[in-house]
C-alpha positions as CSV (number, residue, x, y, z in Angstrom):
1,M,0.0,0.0,0.0
2,K,1.4,3.4,-1.0
3,P,1.9,6.2,1.5
4,T,-0.9,8.7,1.3
5,I,1.4,11.6,1.8
6,A,2.9,11.3,-1.6
7,G,-0.5,10.8,-3.2
8,R,-1.6,8.1,-5.6
9,G,-0.2,7.8,-9.1
10,E,2.3,10.6,-8.6
11,A,5.5,10.7,-10.6
12,A,8.9,10.0,-9.1
13,A,9.6,13.7,-8.8
14,A,6.5,14.2,-6.8
15,D,7.5,11.3,-4.5
16,T,10.9,13.0,-4.0
17,A,9.3,16.3,-3.2
18,S,7.1,14.6,-0.6
19,M,10.1,13.3,1.3
20,P,10.3,16.3,3.7
21,S,6.6,15.9,4.5
22,I,7.2,12.2,5.3
23,R,10.2,13.1,7.5
24,W,8.2,15.8,9.4
25,A,5.3,13.3,9.8
26,F,7.6,10.7,11.2
27,A,9.1,13.4,13.5
28,G,5.6,13.9,15.0
29,L,5.2,10.1,15.5
30,S,8.6,10.0,17.1
31,L,7.7,12.7,19.5
32,S,4.5,10.9,20.3
33,M,6.4,7.8,21.3
34,L,8.9,9.9,23.3
35,L,6.1,11.6,25.2
36,S,4.3,8.5,26.2
37,S,7.5,6.9,27.4
38,L,8.5,10.0,29.3
39,G,5.1,10.0,31.0
40,T,5.9,6.5,32.4
41,S,9.5,7.1,33.6
42,I,9.5,10.7,34.8
43,A,7.0,10.3,37.6
44,N,8.7,7.6,39.6
45,V,11.5,9.9,40.8
46,A,8.8,12.3,42.2
47,L,7.2,9.9,44.6
48,P,9.2,11.0,47.7
49,A,8.5,14.7,46.9
50,L,4.8,13.9,46.4
51,A,4.6,12.0,49.7
52,Q,6.0,15.0,51.4
53,A,3.9,17.6,49.5
54,F,0.6,15.9,50.2
55,A,1.5,14.4,53.6
56,A,0.6,11.0,52.2
57,S,2.0,7.4,52.5
58,F,4.1,5.8,49.8
59,Q,1.2,3.4,49.1
60,D,-1.0,6.4,48.4
61,V,1.4,8.3,46.1
62,Q,2.3,5.1,44.3
63,W,-1.1,5.4,42.6
64,V,0.3,8.4,40.6
65,V,2.4,5.8,38.8
66,L,-0.1,3.0,38.8
67,A,-3.0,5.1,37.5
68,Y,-1.0,5.9,34.4
69,L,0.1,2.3,33.8
70,L,-3.4,0.9,34.4
71,A,-5.0,3.3,32.0
72,I,-2.5,2.3,29.2
73,T,-2.7,-1.4,29.9
74,T,-6.5,-1.6,30.0
75,L,-7.3,0.8,27.2
76,I,-4.6,0.4,24.6
77,V,-6.3,-2.4,22.5
78,G,-9.6,-0.6,22.5
79,A,-7.8,2.7,21.5
80,G,-6.2,0.9,18.6
81,R,-9.4,-0.7,17.4
82,L,-11.3,2.6,17.6
83,G,-8.6,4.2,15.5
84,D,-9.2,1.5,12.8
85,I,-12.9,2.3,12.8
86,A,-13.2,6.1,13.4
87,G,-9.9,7.2,11.7
88,R,-6.4,7.0,13.1
89,R,-5.4,10.6,12.4
90,R,-8.4,12.2,14.2
91,L,-8.1,9.8,17.2
92,L,-4.3,10.4,17.5
93,L,-4.8,14.1,17.4
94,A,-7.4,13.7,20.2
95,G,-5.0,11.6,22.2
96,I,-2.2,14.1,21.9
97,V,-4.6,16.9,23.0
98,L,-5.8,14.8,26.0
99,F,-2.2,13.9,27.0
100,T,-1.2,17.6,26.8
101,A,-4.2,18.9,28.7
102,A,-3.9,16.2,31.4
103,S,-0.2,17.1,31.8
104,V,-1.2,20.6,32.7
105,L,-3.9,19.3,35.1
106,C,-1.3,17.1,36.8
107,G,1.0,20.1,37.2
108,I,-1.6,22.3,38.8
109,A,-3.5,19.6,40.8
110,P,-4.2,20.9,44.3
111,T,-4.9,17.5,45.9
112,L,-3.5,13.9,45.5
113,P,-6.9,12.4,44.3
114,L,-7.1,15.0,41.5
115,L,-3.5,14.3,40.6
116,I,-4.2,10.6,40.3
117,A,-7.3,11.3,38.2
118,A,-5.3,13.5,35.9
119,R,-2.6,10.9,35.6
120,A,-5.3,8.3,34.5
121,A,-6.5,10.8,31.8
122,Q,-2.9,11.3,30.8
123,G,-2.5,7.5,30.6
124,L,-5.6,7.3,28.3
125,G,-3.9,9.9,26.0
126,A,-0.7,7.9,26.1
127,A,-2.6,4.6,25.2
128,I,-4.0,6.3,22.1
129,M,-0.6,7.7,21.2
130,M,1.3,4.4,21.7
131,A,-1.3,2.3,19.8
132,L,-1.6,4.6,16.8
133,T,2.0,5.6,16.4
134,L,3.0,2.1,15.4
135,A,-0.1,1.8,13.3
136,F,0.8,4.9,11.3
137,V,4.1,3.5,10.1
138,G,2.4,1.6,7.3
139,E,0.9,4.8,6.0
140,T,3.9,7.1,6.3
141,V,6.9,4.8,5.5
142,P,7.6,2.6,2.4
143,K,7.2,-1.1,3.2
144,E,10.9,-1.8,2.6
145,K,11.8,0.8,5.3
146,T,9.4,-0.5,8.0
147,G,12.3,-2.0,10.1
148,S,14.2,1.3,10.1
149,A,11.0,3.2,11.2
150,M,10.4,0.7,14.0
151,G,14.0,1.0,15.1
152,L,13.7,4.8,15.3
153,L,10.5,4.5,17.3
154,G,12.2,2.0,19.6
155,T,15.1,4.5,20.0
156,M,12.7,7.3,21.0
157,S,11.0,5.0,23.5
158,A,14.4,4.1,25.0
159,I,15.4,7.8,25.2
160,G,12.2,8.6,27.0
161,T,12.9,5.8,29.5
162,A,16.5,6.9,30.1
163,L,15.7,10.6,30.1
164,G,12.8,10.5,32.5
165,P,14.6,9.9,35.9
166,S,17.4,12.3,35.2
167,L,15.2,15.1,33.8
168,G,12.7,14.6,36.6
169,G,15.4,14.8,39.2
170,V,16.8,18.0,37.8
171,L,13.4,19.7,37.6
172,I,12.4,18.7,41.1
173,A,15.7,19.9,42.5
174,G,15.5,23.2,40.6
175,T,11.8,24.0,40.9
176,S,9.2,21.5,42.3
177,W,7.5,18.3,41.4
178,R,4.9,20.2,39.4
179,A,7.5,21.0,36.7
180,I,7.9,17.3,35.7
181,F,4.3,17.3,34.4
182,L,4.2,20.9,33.1
183,V,7.4,20.3,31.0
184,L,5.4,17.7,28.9
185,A,2.8,20.3,27.8
186,P,5.0,22.3,25.3
187,L,6.3,19.0,23.9
188,G,2.7,17.9,23.5
189,V,1.8,21.1,21.6
190,L,4.8,20.6,19.2
191,T,3.7,17.0,18.6
192,L,0.2,18.1,17.9
193,L,1.3,20.8,15.4
194,L,3.5,18.3,13.5
195,A,0.8,15.6,13.5
196,H,-1.9,17.9,12.4
197,R,0.2,19.4,9.6
198,Y,1.9,16.4,8.2
199,L,0.1,13.1,9.0
200,P,-2.0,11.7,6.1
201,V,-5.7,12.2,6.1
202,D,-7.8,9.2,7.2
203,R,-8.7,7.0,4.3
204,S,-12.3,7.1,3.4
205,E,-12.3,3.5,2.4
206,L,-11.5,2.4,5.9
207,R,-14.4,4.4,7.3
208,T,-16.9,3.1,4.8
209,T,-16.7,-0.5,6.1
210,R,-19.3,0.6,8.7
211,A,-17.7,-1.6,11.3
212,R,-19.2,-1.1,14.8
213,F,-17.1,-0.5,17.9
214,D,-17.3,-3.5,20.2
215,A,-18.1,-1.6,23.4
216,I,-19.0,-4.8,25.4
217,G,-15.8,-6.5,24.4
218,T,-13.7,-3.4,25.2
219,L,-15.3,-3.1,28.6
220,L,-14.8,-6.8,29.4
221,L,-11.2,-6.7,28.3
222,A,-10.5,-3.5,30.2
223,L,-11.9,-4.9,33.5
224,T,-10.0,-8.2,33.0
225,L,-6.7,-6.5,32.4
226,A,-7.3,-4.1,35.3
227,A,-8.0,-7.1,37.6
228,Y,-4.8,-8.8,36.4
229,A,-2.7,-5.7,36.7
230,L,-3.9,-4.9,40.2
231,A,-3.3,-8.5,41.2
232,M,0.3,-8.2,40.1
233,T,1.0,-4.7,41.6
234,I,-0.9,-4.2,44.8
235,G,0.7,-5.4,48.1
236,R,4.2,-4.4,47.1
237,G,5.5,-8.0,46.6
238,S,3.1,-9.7,49.1
239,F,0.5,-12.0,47.6
240,G,-2.5,-12.3,49.8
241,P,-6.2,-13.2,49.5
242,L,-7.0,-10.0,47.6
243,N,-4.4,-10.8,44.9
244,V,-5.8,-14.3,44.5
245,A,-9.3,-13.0,44.2
246,L,-8.2,-10.5,41.5
247,L,-6.5,-13.2,39.6
248,L,-9.6,-15.4,39.7
249,A,-11.6,-12.4,38.5
250,A,-9.2,-11.9,35.7
251,A,-9.5,-15.6,34.7
252,F,-13.3,-15.4,34.8
253,G,-13.1,-12.2,32.7
254,V,-11.0,-13.9,30.0
255,G,-13.7,-16.5,29.6
256,L,-16.4,-13.9,29.4
257,F,-14.4,-11.9,26.9
258,L,-13.8,-14.9,24.6
259,L,-17.5,-15.7,24.7
260,A,-18.4,-12.1,23.8
261,E,-16.0,-12.0,20.9
262,T,-17.2,-15.2,19.3
263,S,-20.8,-13.8,19.2
264,A,-19.9,-10.1,18.3
265,A,-20.8,-8.9,14.8
266,S,-17.7,-6.7,14.8
267,P,-15.4,-8.0,17.6
268,L,-12.7,-5.9,19.3
269,I,-10.2,-8.7,18.5
270,R,-10.9,-11.2,15.8
271,L,-9.9,-14.5,17.4
272,A,-9.0,-15.9,14.0
273,M,-6.0,-13.5,14.1
274,F,-4.3,-15.8,16.5
275,R,-4.2,-18.6,14.0
276,D,-1.3,-16.7,12.5
277,P,1.7,-18.4,14.1
278,V,3.9,-15.3,13.6
279,L,1.5,-13.0,15.4
280,S,0.8,-15.5,18.2
281,A,4.4,-16.2,18.8
282,S,5.4,-12.6,18.5
283,L,2.9,-11.6,21.2
284,A,4.0,-14.4,23.5
285,M,7.7,-13.7,23.0
286,S,7.2,-10.0,23.7
287,A,5.5,-10.8,27.0
288,L,8.3,-13.2,28.0
289,V,11.1,-10.8,27.0
290,S,9.5,-7.9,28.8
291,T,9.2,-10.0,31.9
292,V,12.9,-10.6,31.7
293,M,13.7,-6.9,31.1
294,M,11.7,-5.9,34.2
295,A,14.2,-8.0,36.2
296,T,17.0,-5.5,35.3
297,L,14.9,-2.7,36.9
298,V,13.8,-4.8,39.9
299,V,17.2,-6.3,40.8
300,G,19.6,-3.7,39.5
301,P,19.1,-0.9,42.1
302,F,19.4,-3.4,45.1
303,Y,22.5,-5.1,43.7
304,L,24.2,-1.9,42.9
305,S,23.5,-0.3,46.3
306,R,23.5,-3.3,48.7
307,T,26.2,-5.5,47.1
308,L,28.4,-3.0,45.3
309,G,27.9,-0.1,47.8
310,L,27.0,2.6,45.3
311,G,25.3,5.8,46.2
312,A,21.9,6.9,44.8
313,A,23.5,9.2,42.1
314,E,25.9,6.4,41.1
315,V,23.1,3.9,40.9
316,G,21.0,6.2,38.7
317,L,24.0,6.7,36.4
318,V,24.7,3.0,36.0
319,L,21.0,2.2,35.5
320,S,20.8,4.7,32.6
321,I,23.5,2.8,30.7
322,G,21.1,0.1,29.6
323,P,18.5,2.5,28.0
324,I,21.3,4.5,26.4
325,A,22.6,1.3,24.8
326,A,19.1,0.4,23.6
327,A,18.7,3.9,22.1
328,L,21.9,3.7,20.2
329,T,21.0,0.2,18.8
330,G,17.4,1.0,17.7
331,V,18.1,2.5,14.2
332,P,20.9,0.0,13.3
333,A,18.6,-2.8,14.4
334,G,15.9,-1.6,12.1
335,R,18.2,-1.4,9.1
336,A,19.4,-4.9,9.9
337,A,15.8,-6.2,10.0
338,D,15.2,-4.6,6.6
339,R,18.3,-6.0,5.1
340,F,18.7,-9.5,6.7
341,G,15.1,-10.3,7.6
342,Q,13.1,-9.9,10.8
343,H,13.4,-13.6,11.9
344,R,17.2,-13.6,11.8
345,V,17.5,-10.4,13.8
346,T,14.8,-11.6,16.2
347,I,16.8,-14.7,16.9
348,V,20.1,-12.8,17.3
349,G,18.4,-10.4,19.7
350,L,17.0,-13.3,21.8
351,F,20.4,-15.0,22.0
352,G,21.9,-11.7,23.1
353,I,19.4,-11.4,25.9
354,A,20.0,-15.1,26.9
355,A,23.8,-14.6,26.9
356,G,23.6,-11.5,29.0
357,S,21.2,-13.2,31.5
358,L,23.4,-16.2,31.8
359,A,26.5,-14.0,32.4
360,L,24.6,-12.2,35.2
361,S,23.5,-15.5,36.7
362,L,27.2,-16.5,37.0
363,L,28.5,-13.0,38.0
364,P,30.8,-12.9,41.1
365,A,30.4,-9.7,43.1
366,T,34.2,-9.2,42.9
367,N,33.8,-8.1,39.3
368,G,32.3,-4.9,40.5
369,V,30.5,-2.4,38.4
370,P,32.2,-3.3,35.1
371,G,31.2,-6.9,35.6
372,Y,27.5,-5.9,35.9
373,V,27.5,-3.2,33.2
374,G,28.9,-5.5,30.5
375,P,26.2,-8.2,30.6
376,I,23.5,-5.5,31.0
377,V,24.6,-3.8,27.8
378,I,24.5,-7.2,26.0
379,V,20.9,-7.7,27.4
380,T,19.7,-4.3,26.4
381,V,21.3,-4.4,22.9
382,G,19.7,-7.8,22.4
383,Y,16.4,-6.4,23.5
384,A,16.6,-3.5,21.1
385,L,17.3,-6.0,18.3
386,F,14.5,-8.3,19.3
387,Q,11.8,-5.6,19.8
388,T,12.6,-3.8,16.5
389,A,12.6,-7.0,14.5
390,N,9.6,-8.5,16.3
391,N,7.4,-5.3,15.8
392,T,8.5,-5.2,12.2
393,S,7.5,-8.8,11.5
394,V,4.0,-8.1,12.9
395,M,3.3,-4.7,11.5
396,R,4.9,-5.0,8.1
397,D,2.1,-7.0,6.4
398,V,-0.9,-6.4,8.6
399,R,-4.1,-5.4,6.9
400,P,-4.8,-1.7,6.9
401,D,-8.1,-2.0,8.8
402,Q,-6.3,-4.1,11.5
403,R,-3.2,-1.9,12.1
404,G,-4.5,-0.1,15.2
405,V,-5.7,-3.2,17.1
406,T,-2.6,-5.2,16.1
407,S,-0.4,-2.4,17.4
408,G,-2.5,-2.3,20.6
409,L,-1.9,-6.0,21.1
410,L,1.8,-5.6,20.6
411,N,2.0,-2.8,23.2
412,L,-0.3,-4.8,25.5
413,S,1.9,-7.8,25.4
414,R,4.9,-5.7,26.4
415,N,3.0,-4.0,29.3
416,L,1.7,-7.3,30.6
417,G,5.2,-8.6,30.6
418,L,6.5,-5.6,32.5
419,I,3.7,-5.9,35.0
420,T,4.2,-9.6,35.5
421,G,7.9,-9.2,35.7
422,A,7.6,-6.6,38.5
423,S,5.7,-9.2,40.6
424,V,7.1,-12.5,39.5
425,M,10.8,-11.6,39.1
426,G,10.6,-9.6,42.3
427,A,9.3,-12.7,44.1
428,V,12.1,-14.8,42.6
429,F,14.6,-12.2,43.7
430,A,13.2,-12.2,47.3
431,L,13.1,-16.0,47.3
432,G,16.7,-16.3,46.0
433,S,17.9,-13.8,48.6
434,A,16.3,-15.8,51.4
435,T,15.0,-12.7,53.0
436,T,11.6,-11.0,53.6
437,D,13.1,-7.5,53.4
438,I,15.5,-6.9,50.5
439,A,16.2,-3.4,51.7
440,T,18.0,-4.7,54.7
441,A,19.4,-8.0,53.2
442,R,23.1,-8.8,53.5
443,P,25.2,-8.0,50.4
444,E,26.0,-11.6,49.6
445,A,22.3,-12.5,49.9
446,V,21.4,-9.8,47.4
447,A,24.1,-11.1,45.1
448,A,22.7,-14.7,45.4
449,G,19.2,-13.4,44.7
450,M,20.4,-11.6,41.6
451,R,22.1,-14.7,40.2
452,I,19.0,-16.9,40.7
453,T,16.7,-14.2,39.2
454,F,18.8,-14.0,36.0
455,A,19.1,-17.8,35.8
456,V,15.3,-17.9,35.7
457,A,15.3,-15.1,33.2
458,A,17.6,-17.1,30.9
459,V,15.2,-20.0,31.0
460,L,12.3,-17.7,29.9
461,V,14.4,-16.3,27.0
462,F,15.3,-19.8,25.8
463,A,11.5,-20.5,25.9
464,A,11.1,-17.5,23.6
465,I,13.8,-18.8,21.3
466,A,11.9,-22.1,21.0
467,M,8.7,-20.2,20.2
468,A,10.5,-18.2,17.5
469,A,11.8,-21.4,15.9
470,A,8.4,-23.1,16.1
471,S,6.6,-20.2,14.6
472,R,9.0,-20.2,11.7
473,V,8.3,-23.8,11.0
474,L,4.5,-23.4,11.3
475,S,4.5,-20.3,9.1
476,R,6.4,-22.2,6.3
477,R,3.9,-25.0,6.5
478,V,1.0,-22.6,6.2
479,A,2.7,-20.9,3.2
480,Y,3.4,-24.2,1.5
481,G,-0.1,-25.5,2.2
482,A,-1.6,-22.4,0.7
């Protein structure tokens, strides 16, 4: 399908003249990805300041982060599908406006409940932006450049992740916690201007299909995902009766959702999509790999501070190395996927994550910071390769009327992996450390927990490698059978 920016049937000269417009359109998409990533990472550093400003407990201010994550997780698939039906451009513009306005509301919120509500609205805007940014790649970038585009978007996401804590820390130290939200507003305005000016107009043929939005399916999926996300996050590592009840509710919700989708005239998710071995394996691999990547965020701060004795500033600096490595790898990874094929780059990335995880599982504390940083760089470079190639393999050939919901599913699988990893890998870390309070554990106990956690991570990555190989075989059988 030809990009709409260049127009249909135009001559080569017209295509060349349209290249600046394509670049500006993609600049808007890149800023959209950067903003949604910044919204996730910039708020964590403000939790101590928020607790002091509102005289609230850590459990209360933690909802400033959770509200954003829950909104994204529960609504991203519905946002993608709504874009397929109502028009991706108009919905993306609405999402940017919502994100920008909610950022201002966060910055001026007089009470903690209002701040949490504004963060939920900001998360809804981010869900729309994340789902539709990937979906727009097929309309703004030639098919043979899909990998490069995905790599650049991955780079912007990694930059947002790395920049958030440091930028937030500087703003809080120089002004107040309100600045970390207000600084997002002018970036949102710039993103809106670029998107409004350069993104292609919604295709009329997509809107004439008269598909109805599956409100019941969307609601059931949102409630199910909310129950699961809450089960994995509340309790700060403990798993009590409420967590079990929420997990049971999530399992029941899955059954109701599947039943609703089989009888819906225009389902939110066409279950037949999962007969595609590439899509099913890609979603499962994304969830597994994201679970593993969360281990670096769960384990890293404790290992660096408790075992290696680093101060807070030094820990932050070391933790930023991984996202920086991923950011530097994104664009080359995309070009490699375009040139050598997505499957090969996916496998290389997975083996990189496995190798880094195995190195960390065998790491003696005597190796110090360099011994930790080396494997982490291997893990994060492997992740950048995997994510770029995996996203490209899914989005490259997806039907135009399914781009939004497919992009939503990709982002959902990643978020579910991160949420699961925070709980499961945290529990493995605590179990491996043989302590109930990691913050006071002995240095050697934390080191032992770290090694066990990454041994489990390596097993999960090898499971992902097996899935990649199996999906390759199945897809070839389907192709030959056709």
